[in-house]
mmCIF file of the N, C-alpha and C atoms, coordinates in Angstrom:
data_MODEL
# 
_entry.id   MODEL 
# 
loop_
_atom_site.group_PDB 
_atom_site.id 
_atom_site.type_symbol 
_atom_site.label_atom_id 
_atom_site.label_alt_id 
_atom_site.label_comp_id 
_atom_site.label_asym_id 
_atom_site.label_entity_id 
_atom_site.label_seq_id 
_atom_site.pdbx_PDB_ins_code 
_atom_site.Cartn_x 
_atom_site.Cartn_y 
_atom_site.Cartn_z 
_atom_site.occupancy 
_atom_site.B_iso_or_equiv 
_atom_site.pdbx_formal_charge 
_atom_site.auth_seq_id 
_atom_site.auth_comp_id 
_atom_site.auth_asym_id 
_atom_site.auth_atom_id 
_atom_site.pdbx_PDB_model_num 
ATOM 1   N N  . LYS A 1 1  ? 0.803  -1.181 0.026   1.00 0.00 ? 1  LYS A N  1 
ATOM 2   C CA . LYS A 1 1  ? -0.011 -0.002 0.005   1.00 0.00 ? 1  LYS A CA 1 
ATOM 3   C C  . LYS A 1 1  ? 0.887  1.281  -0.029  1.00 0.00 ? 1  LYS A C  1 
ATOM 4   N N  . TYR A 1 2  ? 1.934  1.259  0.747   1.00 0.00 ? 2  TYR A N  1 
ATOM 5   C CA . TYR A 1 2  ? 2.797  2.475  0.837   1.00 0.00 ? 2  TYR A CA 1 
ATOM 6   C C  . TYR A 1 2  ? 4.083  2.362  0.049   1.00 0.00 ? 2  TYR A C  1 
ATOM 7   N N  . LYS A 1 3  ? 4.189  1.379  -0.801  1.00 0.00 ? 3  LYS A N  1 
ATOM 8   C CA . LYS A 1 3  ? 5.371  1.193  -1.651  1.00 0.00 ? 3  LYS A CA 1 
ATOM 9   C C  . LYS A 1 3  ? 5.479  2.346  -2.646  1.00 0.00 ? 3  LYS A C  1 
ATOM 10  N N  . TYR A 1 4  ? 6.704  2.810  -2.901  1.00 0.00 ? 4  TYR A N  1 
ATOM 11  C CA . TYR A 1 4  ? 6.961  3.869  -3.876  1.00 0.00 ? 4  TYR A CA 1 
ATOM 12  C C  . TYR A 1 4  ? 6.436  3.471  -5.216  1.00 0.00 ? 4  TYR A C  1 
ATOM 13  N N  . ASP A 1 5  ? 5.771  4.404  -5.846  1.00 0.00 ? 5  ASP A N  1 
ATOM 14  C CA . ASP A 1 5  ? 5.168  4.134  -7.182  1.00 0.00 ? 5  ASP A CA 1 
ATOM 15  C C  . ASP A 1 5  ? 5.398  5.365  -8.097  1.00 0.00 ? 5  ASP A C  1 
ATOM 16  N N  . THR A 1 6  ? 6.316  5.180  -9.066  1.00 0.00 ? 6  THR A N  1 
ATOM 17  C CA . THR A 1 6  ? 6.645  6.272  -9.992  1.00 0.00 ? 6  THR A CA 1 
ATOM 18  C C  . THR A 1 6  ? 5.475  6.825  -10.702 1.00 0.00 ? 6  THR A C  1 
ATOM 19  N N  . THR A 1 7  ? 4.556  5.995  -11.140 1.00 0.00 ? 7  THR A N  1 
ATOM 20  C CA . THR A 1 7  ? 3.398  6.365  -11.909 1.00 0.00 ? 7  THR A CA 1 
ATOM 21  C C  . THR A 1 7  ? 2.474  7.288  -11.020 1.00 0.00 ? 7  THR A C  1 
ATOM 22  N N  . SER A 1 8  ? 2.253  6.915  -9.833  1.00 0.00 ? 8  SER A N  1 
ATOM 23  C CA . SER A 1 8  ? 1.394  7.715  -8.913  1.00 0.00 ? 8  SER A CA 1 
ATOM 24  C C  . SER A 1 8  ? 2.128  9.057  -8.637  1.00 0.00 ? 8  SER A C  1 
ATOM 25  N N  . ARG A 1 9  ? 3.394  8.997  -8.419  1.00 0.00 ? 9  ARG A N  1 
ATOM 26  C CA . ARG A 1 9  ? 4.178  10.198 -8.126  1.00 0.00 ? 9  ARG A CA 1 
ATOM 27  C C  . ARG A 1 9  ? 4.050  11.199 -9.307  1.00 0.00 ? 9  ARG A C  1 
ATOM 28  N N  . ASN A 1 10 ? 4.224  10.689 -10.487 1.00 0.00 ? 10 ASN A N  1 
ATOM 29  C CA . ASN A 1 10 ? 4.144  11.586 -11.683 1.00 0.00 ? 10 ASN A CA 1 
ATOM 30  C C  . ASN A 1 10 ? 2.753  12.089 -11.943 1.00 0.00 ? 10 ASN A C  1 
ATOM 31  N N  . LEU A 1 11 ? 1.727  11.321 -11.666 1.00 0.00 ? 11 LEU A N  1 
ATOM 32  C CA . LEU A 1 11 ? 0.339  11.762 -11.850 1.00 0.00 ? 11 LEU A CA 1 
ATOM 33  C C  . LEU A 1 11 ? -0.004 12.889 -10.864 1.00 0.00 ? 11 LEU A C  1 
ATOM 34  N N  . ILE A 1 12 ? 0.438  12.726 -9.610  1.00 0.00 ? 12 ILE A N  1 
ATOM 35  C CA . ILE A 1 12 ? 0.181  13.798 -8.612  1.00 0.00 ? 12 ILE A CA 1 
ATOM 36  C C  . ILE A 1 12 ? 0.938  15.053 -8.942  1.00 0.00 ? 12 ILE A C  1 
ATOM 37  N N  . ARG A 1 13 ? 2.196  14.917 -9.330  1.00 0.00 ? 13 ARG A N  1 
ATOM 38  C CA . ARG A 1 13 ? 2.991  16.113 -9.723  1.00 0.00 ? 13 ARG A CA 1 
ATOM 39  C C  . ARG A 1 13 ? 2.350  16.776 -10.944 1.00 0.00 ? 13 ARG A C  1 
ATOM 40  N N  . GLN A 1 14 ? 1.867  16.021 -11.869 1.00 0.00 ? 14 GLN A N  1 
ATOM 41  C CA . GLN A 1 14 ? 1.225  16.595 -13.055 1.00 0.00 ? 14 GLN A CA 1 
ATOM 42  C C  . GLN A 1 14 ? -0.025 17.345 -12.656 1.00 0.00 ? 14 GLN A C  1 
ATOM 43  N N  . LYS A 1 15 ? -0.830 16.712 -11.806 1.00 0.00 ? 15 LYS A N  1 
ATOM 44  C CA . LYS A 1 15 ? -2.104 17.336 -11.375 1.00 0.00 ? 15 LYS A CA 1 
ATOM 45  C C  . LYS A 1 15 ? -1.847 18.703 -10.670 1.00 0.00 ? 15 LYS A C  1 
ATOM 46  N N  . LEU A 1 16 ? -0.775 18.743 -9.904  1.00 0.00 ? 16 LEU A N  1 
ATOM 47  C CA . LEU A 1 16 ? -0.389 19.967 -9.184  1.00 0.00 ? 16 LEU A CA 1 
ATOM 48  C C  . LEU A 1 16 ? 0.396  20.982 -10.019 1.00 0.00 ? 16 LEU A C  1 
ATOM 49  N N  . GLY A 1 17 ? 0.847  20.543 -11.217 1.00 0.00 ? 17 GLY A N  1 
ATOM 50  C CA . GLY A 1 17 ? 1.668  21.401 -12.010 1.00 0.00 ? 17 GLY A CA 1 
ATOM 51  C C  . GLY A 1 17 ? 3.085  21.496 -11.535 1.00 0.00 ? 17 GLY A C  1 
ATOM 52  N N  . TRP A 1 18 ? 3.567  20.473 -10.803 1.00 0.00 ? 18 TRP A N  1 
ATOM 53  C CA . TRP A 1 18 ? 4.876  20.458 -10.190 1.00 0.00 ? 18 TRP A CA 1 
ATOM 54  C C  . TRP A 1 18 ? 5.821  19.436 -10.836 1.00 0.00 ? 18 TRP A C  1 
ATOM 55  N N  . GLU A 1 19 ? 5.679  19.221 -12.092 1.00 0.00 ? 19 GLU A N  1 
ATOM 56  C CA . GLU A 1 19 ? 6.493  18.140 -12.750 1.00 0.00 ? 19 GLU A CA 1 
ATOM 57  C C  . GLU A 1 19 ? 8.030  18.348 -12.549 1.00 0.00 ? 19 GLU A C  1 
ATOM 58  N N  . ASN A 1 20 ? 8.407  19.604 -12.650 1.00 0.00 ? 20 ASN A N  1 
ATOM 59  C CA . ASN A 1 20 ? 9.858  19.850 -12.587 1.00 0.00 ? 20 ASN A CA 1 
ATOM 60  C C  . ASN A 1 20 ? 10.269 20.648 -11.318 1.00 0.00 ? 20 ASN A C  1 
ATOM 61  N N  . CYS A 1 21 ? 9.583  20.323 -10.210 1.00 0.00 ? 21 CYS A N  1 
ATOM 62  C CA . CYS A 1 21 ? 9.808  21.053 -8.989  1.00 0.00 ? 21 CYS A CA 1 
ATOM 63  C C  . CYS A 1 21 ? 10.497 20.125 -7.970  1.00 0.00 ? 21 CYS A C  1 
ATOM 64  N N  . TYR A 1 22 ? 11.211 20.803 -7.065  1.00 0.00 ? 22 TYR A N  1 
ATOM 65  C CA . TYR A 1 22 ? 11.798 20.097 -5.890  1.00 0.00 ? 22 TYR A CA 1 
ATOM 66  C C  . TYR A 1 22 ? 10.785 20.321 -4.774  1.00 0.00 ? 22 TYR A C  1 
ATOM 67  N N  . VAL A 1 23 ? 10.312 19.196 -4.215  1.00 0.00 ? 23 VAL A N  1 
ATOM 68  C CA . VAL A 1 23 ? 9.222  19.226 -3.224  1.00 0.00 ? 23 VAL A CA 1 
ATOM 69  C C  . VAL A 1 23 ? 9.738  18.747 -1.871  1.00 0.00 ? 23 VAL A C  1 
ATOM 70  N N  . ILE A 1 24 ? 9.489  19.551 -0.846  1.00 0.00 ? 24 ILE A N  1 
ATOM 71  C CA . ILE A 1 24 ? 9.742  19.186 0.547   1.00 0.00 ? 24 ILE A CA 1 
ATOM 72  C C  . ILE A 1 24 ? 8.398  19.000 1.179   1.00 0.00 ? 24 ILE A C  1 
ATOM 73  N N  . GLY A 1 25 ? 8.191  17.882 1.841   1.00 0.00 ? 25 GLY A N  1 
ATOM 74  C CA . GLY A 1 25 ? 6.943  17.556 2.432   1.00 0.00 ? 25 GLY A CA 1 
ATOM 75  C C  . GLY A 1 25 ? 6.988  17.378 3.935   1.00 0.00 ? 25 GLY A C  1 
ATOM 76  N N  . HIS A 1 26 ? 5.878  17.708 4.605   1.00 0.00 ? 26 HIS A N  1 
ATOM 77  C CA . HIS A 1 26 ? 5.749  17.488 6.023   1.00 0.00 ? 26 HIS A CA 1 
ATOM 78  C C  . HIS A 1 26 ? 4.328  16.943 6.297   1.00 0.00 ? 26 HIS A C  1 
ATOM 79  N N  . ILE A 1 27 ? 4.257  15.877 7.027   1.00 0.00 ? 27 ILE A N  1 
ATOM 80  C CA . ILE A 1 27 ? 2.931  15.327 7.391   1.00 0.00 ? 27 ILE A CA 1 
ATOM 81  C C  . ILE A 1 27 ? 2.863  15.343 8.873   1.00 0.00 ? 27 ILE A C  1 
ATOM 82  N N  . GLY A 1 28 ? 1.784  15.986 9.394   1.00 0.00 ? 28 GLY A N  1 
ATOM 83  C CA . GLY A 1 28 ? 1.638  16.033 10.840  1.00 0.00 ? 28 GLY A CA 1 
ATOM 84  C C  . GLY A 1 28 ? 0.426  16.901 11.213  1.00 0.00 ? 28 GLY A C  1 
ATOM 85  N N  . ASN A 1 29 ? -0.087 16.699 12.392  1.00 0.00 ? 29 ASN A N  1 
ATOM 86  C CA . ASN A 1 29 ? -1.168 17.515 12.862  1.00 0.00 ? 29 ASN A CA 1 
ATOM 87  C C  . ASN A 1 29 ? -0.789 18.976 12.985  1.00 0.00 ? 29 ASN A C  1 
ATOM 88  N N  . PHE A 1 30 ? -1.677 19.837 12.681  1.00 0.00 ? 30 PHE A N  1 
ATOM 89  C CA . PHE A 1 30 ? -1.449 21.301 12.779  1.00 0.00 ? 30 PHE A CA 1 
ATOM 90  C C  . PHE A 1 30 ? -1.683 21.740 14.232  1.00 0.00 ? 30 PHE A C  1 
ATOM 91  N N  . LEU A 1 31 ? -0.643 21.438 15.023  1.00 0.00 ? 31 LEU A N  1 
ATOM 92  C CA . LEU A 1 31 ? -0.585 21.786 16.458  1.00 0.00 ? 31 LEU A CA 1 
ATOM 93  C C  . LEU A 1 31 ? 0.601  22.658 16.751  1.00 0.00 ? 31 LEU A C  1 
ATOM 94  N N  . GLU A 1 32 ? 0.549  23.373 17.841  1.00 0.00 ? 32 GLU A N  1 
ATOM 95  C CA . GLU A 1 32 ? 1.659  24.308 18.167  1.00 0.00 ? 32 GLU A CA 1 
ATOM 96  C C  . GLU A 1 32 ? 3.003  23.527 18.270  1.00 0.00 ? 32 GLU A C  1 
ATOM 97  N N  . ALA A 1 33 ? 2.965  22.311 18.763  1.00 0.00 ? 33 ALA A N  1 
ATOM 98  C CA . ALA A 1 33 ? 4.190  21.526 18.989  1.00 0.00 ? 33 ALA A CA 1 
ATOM 99  C C  . ALA A 1 33 ? 4.897  21.164 17.654  1.00 0.00 ? 33 ALA A C  1 
ATOM 100 N N  . LYS A 1 34 ? 4.159  21.169 16.561  1.00 0.00 ? 34 LYS A N  1 
ATOM 101 C CA . LYS A 1 34 ? 4.781  20.817 15.243  1.00 0.00 ? 34 LYS A CA 1 
ATOM 102 C C  . LYS A 1 34 ? 5.493  22.034 14.640  1.00 0.00 ? 34 LYS A C  1 
ATOM 103 N N  . ASN A 1 35 ? 5.205  23.244 15.089  1.00 0.00 ? 35 ASN A N  1 
ATOM 104 C CA . ASN A 1 35 ? 5.941  24.403 14.754  1.00 0.00 ? 35 ASN A CA 1 
ATOM 105 C C  . ASN A 1 35 ? 5.934  24.706 13.237  1.00 0.00 ? 35 ASN A C  1 
ATOM 106 N N  . HIS A 1 36 ? 4.751  24.640 12.599  1.00 0.00 ? 36 HIS A N  1 
ATOM 107 C CA . HIS A 1 36 ? 4.669  24.889 11.206  1.00 0.00 ? 36 HIS A CA 1 
ATOM 108 C C  . HIS A 1 36 ? 5.101  26.313 10.778  1.00 0.00 ? 36 HIS A C  1 
ATOM 109 N N  . SER A 1 37 ? 4.953  27.278 11.646  1.00 0.00 ? 37 SER A N  1 
ATOM 110 C CA . SER A 1 37 ? 5.370  28.643 11.318  1.00 0.00 ? 37 SER A CA 1 
ATOM 111 C C  . SER A 1 37 ? 6.884  28.640 11.144  1.00 0.00 ? 37 SER A C  1 
ATOM 112 N N  . PHE A 1 38 ? 7.628  27.906 11.923  1.00 0.00 ? 38 PHE A N  1 
ATOM 113 C CA . PHE A 1 38 ? 9.095  27.805 11.808  1.00 0.00 ? 38 PHE A CA 1 
ATOM 114 C C  . PHE A 1 38 ? 9.437  27.188 10.422  1.00 0.00 ? 38 PHE A C  1 
ATOM 115 N N  . LEU A 1 39 ? 8.711  26.097 10.088  1.00 0.00 ? 39 LEU A N  1 
ATOM 116 C CA . LEU A 1 39 ? 8.980  25.449 8.785   1.00 0.00 ? 39 LEU A CA 1 
ATOM 117 C C  . LEU A 1 39 ? 8.749  26.423 7.614   1.00 0.00 ? 39 LEU A C  1 
ATOM 118 N N  . ILE A 1 40 ? 7.676  27.172 7.675   1.00 0.00 ? 40 ILE A N  1 
ATOM 119 C CA . ILE A 1 40 ? 7.379  28.120 6.599   1.00 0.00 ? 40 ILE A CA 1 
ATOM 120 C C  . ILE A 1 40 ? 8.424  29.224 6.529   1.00 0.00 ? 40 ILE A C  1 
ATOM 121 N N  . ASN A 1 41 ? 8.808  29.783 7.642   1.00 0.00 ? 41 ASN A N  1 
ATOM 122 C CA . ASN A 1 41 ? 9.841  30.807 7.623   1.00 0.00 ? 41 ASN A CA 1 
ATOM 123 C C  . ASN A 1 41 ? 11.213 30.251 7.140   1.00 0.00 ? 41 ASN A C  1 
ATOM 124 N N  . LEU A 1 42 ? 11.536 29.109 7.581   1.00 0.00 ? 42 LEU A N  1 
ATOM 125 C CA . LEU A 1 42 ? 12.784 28.458 7.168   1.00 0.00 ? 42 LEU A CA 1 
ATOM 126 C C  . LEU A 1 42 ? 12.738 28.193 5.642   1.00 0.00 ? 42 LEU A C  1 
ATOM 127 N N  . PHE A 1 43 ? 11.649 27.710 5.165   1.00 0.00 ? 43 PHE A N  1 
ATOM 128 C CA . PHE A 1 43 ? 11.518 27.433 3.718   1.00 0.00 ? 43 PHE A CA 1 
ATOM 129 C C  . PHE A 1 43 ? 11.694 28.724 2.875   1.00 0.00 ? 43 PHE A C  1 
ATOM 130 N N  . LYS A 1 44 ? 11.154 29.851 3.382   1.00 0.00 ? 44 LYS A N  1 
ATOM 131 C CA . LYS A 1 44 ? 11.315 31.101 2.687   1.00 0.00 ? 44 LYS A CA 1 
ATOM 132 C C  . LYS A 1 44 ? 12.825 31.474 2.596   1.00 0.00 ? 44 LYS A C  1 
ATOM 133 N N  . LYS A 1 45 ? 13.584 31.075 3.607   1.00 0.00 ? 45 LYS A N  1 
ATOM 134 C CA . LYS A 1 45 ? 15.018 31.477 3.600   1.00 0.00 ? 45 LYS A CA 1 
ATOM 135 C C  . LYS A 1 45 ? 15.809 30.542 2.727   1.00 0.00 ? 45 LYS A C  1 
ATOM 136 N N  . VAL A 1 46 ? 15.466 29.249 2.638   1.00 0.00 ? 46 VAL A N  1 
ATOM 137 C CA . VAL A 1 46 ? 16.314 28.302 1.915   1.00 0.00 ? 46 VAL A CA 1 
ATOM 138 C C  . VAL A 1 46 ? 15.872 28.064 0.513   1.00 0.00 ? 46 VAL A C  1 
ATOM 139 N N  . SER A 1 47 ? 14.649 28.496 0.137   1.00 0.00 ? 47 SER A N  1 
ATOM 140 C CA . SER A 1 47 ? 14.229 28.260 -1.233  1.00 0.00 ? 47 SER A CA 1 
ATOM 141 C C  . SER A 1 47 ? 15.021 29.145 -2.178  1.00 0.00 ? 47 SER A C  1 
ATOM 142 N N  . VAL A 1 48 ? 15.799 28.535 -3.005  1.00 0.00 ? 48 VAL A N  1 
ATOM 143 C CA . VAL A 1 48 ? 16.718 29.220 -3.859  1.00 0.00 ? 48 VAL A CA 1 
ATOM 144 C C  . VAL A 1 48 ? 16.081 29.656 -5.227  1.00 0.00 ? 48 VAL A C  1 
ATOM 145 N N  . ASP A 1 49 ? 14.978 29.004 -5.577  1.00 0.00 ? 49 ASP A N  1 
ATOM 146 C CA . ASP A 1 49 ? 14.359 29.432 -6.848  1.00 0.00 ? 49 ASP A CA 1 
ATOM 147 C C  . ASP A 1 49 ? 12.884 29.096 -6.785  1.00 0.00 ? 49 ASP A C  1 
ATOM 148 N N  . GLU A 1 50 ? 12.144 29.501 -7.791  1.00 0.00 ? 50 GLU A N  1 
ATOM 149 C CA . GLU A 1 50 ? 10.706 29.369 -7.873  1.00 0.00 ? 50 GLU A CA 1 
ATOM 150 C C  . GLU A 1 50 ? 10.257 27.920 -8.051  1.00 0.00 ? 50 GLU A C  1 
ATOM 151 N N  . SER A 1 51 ? 11.175 27.019 -8.377  1.00 0.00 ? 51 SER A N  1 
ATOM 152 C CA . SER A 1 51 ? 10.755 25.622 -8.562  1.00 0.00 ? 51 SER A CA 1 
ATOM 153 C C  . SER A 1 51 ? 10.662 24.792 -7.286  1.00 0.00 ? 51 SER A C  1 
ATOM 154 N N  . MET A 1 52 ? 10.972 25.425 -6.145  1.00 0.00 ? 52 MET A N  1 
ATOM 155 C CA . MET A 1 52 ? 10.886 24.678 -4.875  1.00 0.00 ? 52 MET A CA 1 
ATOM 156 C C  . MET A 1 52 ? 9.489  24.864 -4.277  1.00 0.00 ? 52 MET A C  1 
ATOM 157 N N  . ARG A 1 53 ? 8.972  23.747 -3.726  1.00 0.00 ? 53 ARG A N  1 
ATOM 158 C CA . ARG A 1 53 ? 7.636  23.727 -3.096  1.00 0.00 ? 53 ARG A CA 1 
ATOM 159 C C  . ARG A 1 53 ? 7.702  23.099 -1.713  1.00 0.00 ? 53 ARG A C  1 
ATOM 160 N N  . LEU A 1 54 ? 6.885  23.660 -0.799  1.00 0.00 ? 54 LEU A N  1 
ATOM 161 C CA . LEU A 1 54 ? 6.717  23.078 0.521   1.00 0.00 ? 54 LEU A CA 1 
ATOM 162 C C  . LEU A 1 54 ? 5.295  22.597 0.646   1.00 0.00 ? 54 LEU A C  1 
ATOM 163 N N  . MET A 1 55 ? 5.111  21.287 0.920   1.00 0.00 ? 55 MET A N  1 
ATOM 164 C CA . MET A 1 55 ? 3.793  20.720 1.033   1.00 0.00 ? 55 MET A CA 1 
ATOM 165 C C  . MET A 1 55 ? 3.559  20.316 2.464   1.00 0.00 ? 55 MET A C  1 
ATOM 166 N N  . LEU A 1 56 ? 2.569  20.894 3.096   1.00 0.00 ? 56 LEU A N  1 
ATOM 167 C CA . LEU A 1 56 ? 2.218  20.590 4.485   1.00 0.00 ? 56 LEU A CA 1 
ATOM 168 C C  . LEU A 1 56 ? 0.887  19.806 4.444   1.00 0.00 ? 56 LEU A C  1 
ATOM 169 N N  . LEU A 1 57 ? 0.880  18.633 4.975   1.00 0.00 ? 57 LEU A N  1 
ATOM 170 C CA . LEU A 1 57 ? -0.319 17.757 5.003   1.00 0.00 ? 57 LEU A CA 1 
ATOM 171 C C  . LEU A 1 57 ? -0.706 17.467 6.442   1.00 0.00 ? 57 LEU A C  1 
ATOM 172 N N  . GLY A 1 58 ? -1.964 17.555 6.711   1.00 0.00 ? 58 GLY A N  1 
ATOM 173 C CA . GLY A 1 58 ? -2.506 17.214 8.008   1.00 0.00 ? 58 GLY A CA 1 
ATOM 174 C C  . GLY A 1 58 ? -3.735 17.970 8.322   1.00 0.00 ? 58 GLY A C  1 
ATOM 175 N N  . ASP A 1 59 ? -4.132 17.913 9.575   1.00 0.00 ? 59 ASP A N  1 
ATOM 176 C CA . ASP A 1 59 ? -5.343 18.594 10.057  1.00 0.00 ? 59 ASP A CA 1 
ATOM 177 C C  . ASP A 1 59 ? -5.116 18.933 11.501  1.00 0.00 ? 59 ASP A C  1 
ATOM 178 N N  . GLY A 1 60 ? -5.835 19.919 12.021  1.00 0.00 ? 60 GLY A N  1 
ATOM 179 C CA . GLY A 1 60 ? -5.680 20.283 13.410  1.00 0.00 ? 60 GLY A CA 1 
ATOM 180 C C  . GLY A 1 60 ? -6.190 21.673 13.671  1.00 0.00 ? 60 GLY A C  1 
ATOM 181 N N  . GLU A 1 61 ? -6.078 22.015 14.937  1.00 0.00 ? 61 GLU A N  1 
ATOM 182 C CA . GLU A 1 61 ? -6.658 23.293 15.380  1.00 0.00 ? 61 GLU A CA 1 
ATOM 183 C C  . GLU A 1 61 ? -6.008 24.560 14.760  1.00 0.00 ? 61 GLU A C  1 
ATOM 184 N N  . LEU A 1 62 ? -4.752 24.405 14.295  1.00 0.00 ? 62 LEU A N  1 
ATOM 185 C CA . LEU A 1 62 ? -4.068 25.577 13.710  1.00 0.00 ? 62 LEU A CA 1 
ATOM 186 C C  . LEU A 1 62 ? -4.081 25.561 12.189  1.00 0.00 ? 62 LEU A C  1 
ATOM 187 N N  . SER A 1 63 ? -4.803 24.685 11.582  1.00 0.00 ? 63 SER A N  1 
ATOM 188 C CA . SER A 1 63 ? -4.758 24.553 10.081  1.00 0.00 ? 63 SER A CA 1 
ATOM 189 C C  . SER A 1 63 ? -5.196 25.825 9.396   1.00 0.00 ? 63 SER A C  1 
ATOM 190 N N  . ILE A 1 64 ? -6.253 26.516 9.916   1.00 0.00 ? 64 ILE A N  1 
ATOM 191 C CA . ILE A 1 64 ? -6.714 27.729 9.294   1.00 0.00 ? 64 ILE A CA 1 
ATOM 192 C C  . ILE A 1 64 ? -5.663 28.828 9.472   1.00 0.00 ? 64 ILE A C  1 
ATOM 193 N N  . LYS A 1 65 ? -5.078 28.944 10.630  1.00 0.00 ? 65 LYS A N  1 
ATOM 194 C CA . LYS A 1 65 ? -4.101 29.947 10.935  1.00 0.00 ? 65 LYS A CA 1 
ATOM 195 C C  . LYS A 1 65 ? -2.836 29.749 10.034  1.00 0.00 ? 65 LYS A C  1 
ATOM 196 N N  . ILE A 1 66 ? -2.399 28.517 9.864   1.00 0.00 ? 66 ILE A N  1 
ATOM 197 C CA . ILE A 1 66 ? -1.232 28.236 9.043   1.00 0.00 ? 66 ILE A CA 1 
ATOM 198 C C  . ILE A 1 66 ? -1.555 28.495 7.573   1.00 0.00 ? 66 ILE A C  1 
ATOM 199 N N  . LYS A 1 67 ? -2.734 28.114 7.128   1.00 0.00 ? 67 LYS A N  1 
ATOM 200 C CA . LYS A 1 67 ? -3.118 28.391 5.734   1.00 0.00 ? 67 LYS A CA 1 
ATOM 201 C C  . LYS A 1 67 ? -3.106 29.885 5.476   1.00 0.00 ? 67 LYS A C  1 
ATOM 202 N N  . SER A 1 68 ? -3.675 30.677 6.408   1.00 0.00 ? 68 SER A N  1 
ATOM 203 C CA . SER A 1 68 ? -3.625 32.133 6.255   1.00 0.00 ? 68 SER A CA 1 
ATOM 204 C C  . SER A 1 68 ? -2.263 32.653 6.219   1.00 0.00 ? 68 SER A C  1 
ATOM 205 N N  . MET A 1 69 ? -1.337 32.129 7.042   1.00 0.00 ? 69 MET A N  1 
ATOM 206 C CA . MET A 1 69 ? 0.045  32.574 7.074   1.00 0.00 ? 69 MET A CA 1 
ATOM 207 C C  . MET A 1 69 ? 0.727  32.344 5.717   1.00 0.00 ? 69 MET A C  1 
ATOM 208 N N  . VAL A 1 70 ? 0.469  31.163 5.094   1.00 0.00 ? 70 VAL A N  1 
ATOM 209 C CA . VAL A 1 70 ? 1.044  30.864 3.847   1.00 0.00 ? 70 VAL A CA 1 
ATOM 210 C C  . VAL A 1 70 ? 0.508  31.780 2.740   1.00 0.00 ? 70 VAL A C  1 
ATOM 211 N N  . GLU A 1 71 ? -0.785 32.023 2.723   1.00 0.00 ? 71 GLU A N  1 
ATOM 212 C CA . GLU A 1 71 ? -1.431 32.873 1.782   1.00 0.00 ? 71 GLU A CA 1 
ATOM 213 C C  . GLU A 1 71 ? -0.929 34.298 1.842   1.00 0.00 ? 71 GLU A C  1 
ATOM 214 N N  . ASN A 1 72 ? -0.542 34.747 3.012   1.00 0.00 ? 72 ASN A N  1 
ATOM 215 C CA . ASN A 1 72 ? -0.159 36.155 3.211   1.00 0.00 ? 72 ASN A CA 1 
ATOM 216 C C  . ASN A 1 72 ? 1.336  36.358 3.112   1.00 0.00 ? 72 ASN A C  1 
ATOM 217 N N  . THR A 1 73 ? 2.111  35.344 2.727   1.00 0.00 ? 73 THR A N  1 
ATOM 218 C CA . THR A 1 73 ? 3.556  35.471 2.510   1.00 0.00 ? 73 THR A CA 1 
ATOM 219 C C  . THR A 1 73 ? 3.939  35.536 1.088   1.00 0.00 ? 73 THR A C  1 
# 
């Protein structure tokens, strides 16, 4: 079920328009302990070009706050 699948990877990247992007992912609940704001600020500092993407997946009490933070940066 969780085995790497190149076809699935390529389909998801195509759907997102990220075929030639470098993607960094984080999966976790949107809680204060996960420190998503730090991840977002760090990503802004280390992203060297427009082809880099940060994907945050999860749910939690801070999901709306974090989404707003991303949209306003």
